[in-house]
C-alpha positions in Angstrom: 76.8 -7.5 -44.7 74.1 -6.5 -42.1 71.0 -4.6 -43.1 72.4 -1.5 -41.5 75.7 -1.9 -43.4 73.7 -2.4 -46.7 71.8 0.9 -45.9 74.9 2.8 -45.0 76.6 1.7 -48.2 74.1 3.7 -50.3 74.8 7.3 -51.2 72.9 10.2 -49.7 71.0 12.8 -51.8 67.6 14.4 -52.1 65.3 11.5 -52.8 68.4 9.5 -52.3 69.0 5.9 -52.9 68.8 5.5 -49.1 65.3 7.0 -49.0 64.3 4.8 -52.0 65.8 1.7 -50.2 63.6 2.4 -47.2 60.5 3.0 -49.3 61.2 -0.2 -51.4 61.6 -2.4 -48.3 58.5 -0.9 -46.7 56.5 -1.6 -49.8 57.9 -5.1 -50.2 57.2 -5.9 -46.5 53.9 -4.2 -46.4 54.9 -1.9 -43.5 55.7 1.7 -42.9 59.0 3.4 -43.7 59.3 4.2 -40.0 59.3 0.5 -39.2 62.0 -0.2 -41.8 64.1 2.6 -40.2 63.7 0.8 -36.9 65.0 -2.4 -38.5 68.0 -0.5 -40.0 68.6 0.9 -36.5 68.9 -2.6 -35.1 65.4 -3.8 -34.2 64.7 -7.3 -35.7 61.7 -7.8 -38.0 59.7 -10.9 -37.6 60.9 -14.2 -39.2 58.7 -13.9 -42.3 59.8 -10.3 -43.0 63.5 -11.3 -42.4 63.0 -14.0 -45.0 61.4 -11.6 -47.5 64.1 -9.0 -47.0 66.9 -11.6 -47.4 65.4 -12.9 -50.7 64.7 -9.4 -52.0 68.3 -8.2 -51.3 70.0 -11.5 -52.2 71.9 -11.5 -48.9 71.7 -14.4 -46.4 69.3 -13.7 -43.5 72.0 -14.6 -41.0 74.3 -11.9 -42.4 71.6 -9.2 -42.6 70.3 -9.9 -39.0 73.2 -11.3 -36.9 72.2 -12.2 -33.3 
């Protein structure tokens, strides 16, 4: 499951799980929600943040961020 697929699998609502997902990842990675949205859109985070996201979500990095 890619990062985008993980995001798309979450339901949409006001203060939705998707918005919470973005905020949680931004906080965990010490970056802005805008940056996380760029990652969800396909931009690759740096290696350290890919590792942090992979560990946090429990999904292998290679699956979240395919080449």
